[in-house]
Each structure stands twice: as C-alpha cells, then as structure tokens.
C-alpha positions as CSV (number, residue, x, y, z in Angstrom):
1,M,-18.9,7.2,1.4
2,F,-14.5,8.4,1.6
3,A,-12.0,7.1,-0.6
4,R,-8.3,6.6,-0.7
5,I,-6.2,6.4,-4.0
6,F,-2.8,5.2,-3.3
7,K,-0.2,3.0,-4.7
8,P,0.9,-0.5,-3.0
9,S,4.4,-1.3,-1.5
10,K,5.8,-4.0,-1.7
11,T,5.2,-6.6,1.1
12,A,7.9,-7.9,2.7
13,M,7.5,-12.1,1.1
14,Q,8.4,-11.2,-2.3
15,S,11.6,-9.1,-2.7
16,G,10.3,-7.6,-6.7
17,K,7.8,-5.4,-7.2
18,A,4.5,-7.7,-8.5
19,K,1.4,-6.0,-7.7
20,S,2.6,-2.2,-6.8
21,A,2.7,-1.0,-10.0
22,A,-0.6,-0.2,-10.2
23,W,-2.6,2.3,-8.0
24,V,-6.1,1.2,-5.6
25,L,-9.2,3.4,-4.6
26,E,-10.1,2.3,-1.8
27,F,-12.7,2.6,0.5
28,D,-12.9,4.0,4.7
29,P,-14.9,2.1,6.8
30,E,-18.9,4.5,7.1
31,F,-19.2,2.0,10.1
32,A,-17.3,0.5,13.3
33,K,-16.8,-3.2,13.8
34,R,-18.0,-5.2,15.9
35,V,-17.1,-8.2,17.4
36,D,-19.9,-11.5,17.5
37,P,-21.0,-12.6,20.5
38,L,-20.6,-16.4,20.0
39,M,-17.7,-17.2,18.5
40,G,-16.1,-13.7,18.3
41,W,-14.8,-13.1,14.7
42,T,-14.3,-9.3,13.5
43,S,-17.7,-9.1,11.2
44,S,-18.9,-5.1,10.4
45,S,-21.6,-4.8,7.8
46,D,-19.7,-2.2,5.8
47,T,-19.4,-4.4,2.4
48,Q,-17.4,-0.9,1.0
49,S,-14.4,-0.9,2.8
50,T,-14.4,-4.9,2.9
51,Q,-14.9,-6.0,0.5
52,V,-14.1,-2.9,-2.3
53,R,-10.4,-3.3,-3.4
54,L,-10.4,-1.4,-7.8
55,T,-7.1,-1.2,-9.4
56,F,-5.7,1.4,-12.1
57,E,-2.7,1.7,-14.0
58,S,-3.2,4.9,-12.9
59,K,-3.3,7.5,-10.2
60,E,-5.8,9.7,-13.6
61,Q,-7.4,6.3,-13.9
62,A,-8.3,6.7,-10.1
63,V,-8.9,10.4,-9.4
64,A,-11.4,10.4,-12.6
65,Y,-13.1,7.3,-11.2
66,A,-13.8,9.0,-7.9
67,K,-14.6,12.3,-9.7
68,N,-17.1,10.3,-12.5
69,H,-18.7,8.6,-9.9
70,G,-18.7,11.8,-6.9
71,I,-16.5,9.4,-5.0
72,P,-15.1,13.0,-2.4
73,H,-11.5,10.9,-2.6
74,Q,-7.5,11.8,-1.4
75,V,-5.0,10.3,-3.1
76,F,-1.4,9.5,-1.0
77,E,1.5,10.2,-3.0
78,P,4.3,7.3,-3.1
79,T,7.0,7.6,-1.0
80,S,10.6,7.2,-2.6
81,G,12.6,4.2,-1.1
82,K,15.3,5.6,1.2
83,R,17.6,2.2,0.5
84,T,20.8,2.5,-0.9
85,L,21.9,-0.7,-3.4
86,K,25.3,-2.2,-2.7
87,A,27.2,-5.5,-4.0
88,Y,28.1,-8.0,-1.4
89,S,31.5,-7.4,-2.5
90,D,32.4,-3.6,-1.3
91,N,31.1,-5.2,2.6
92,F,35.5,-6.0,1.2
93,T,36.2,-3.7,-0.2
94,S,40.5,-1.6,1.2
95,N,38.6,2.2,1.2
96,R,36.4,1.6,3.9
97,R,35.6,4.2,6.6
98,M,36.0,1.6,9.2
99,P,38.2,-1.2,8.9
100,W,35.9,-4.2,8.9
101,T,37.7,-7.8,11.6
102,H,35.6,-10.6,11.7
C-alpha cells in the first residue's frame, strides 16, 4: 500500500481555482483491474485505491498522517503554470513585435 501526496490541478471545466488548494493523499492500486465477462464493466477488489481519497489543508499534515499510520508515501510538488496573463487590449497596441491585421 503505497500513497501519493499531491496538490491537484484545476480541471479544464472551471476557470477558478476551486478544490485545488488542498493536498490529497491517494493510494496506488495494489491489484490490477479486471473486466466483468457479462457486462464488460471494469472493476477491482481494491477499495483503497478506488474509494479512499483523503484531503489535508497542508502538505505537512498529509506527510504527518502518512508517517503516523506507517504508510510509505511519495510527495509530488505542484508545478507552476507557464501562462502569461494579458489583457484583451494588448492585441491592439501599436508596439507589437509583428503587426496585427485581419
């Protein structure tokens, strides 16, 4: 039972940063998923990896929880976004590198 501690990124369906401030502790799957022969659904008997997802306010709390319960873990640090935010009016400035035309 190995755990991953990470800070989730925002989903593509939202413009804000909701649910991305907390740190998450998730367990890696211990058993491979199998396909049900009758319905074709994917299932697993491993409830740790599919149903257990713990959230913490800080990375230190998540690491302390894992250490207190003897859970081997790996911490994944969040990466910073590479986007530069601009205003819409920047498209029409006169000092652009390349002239803008229709």
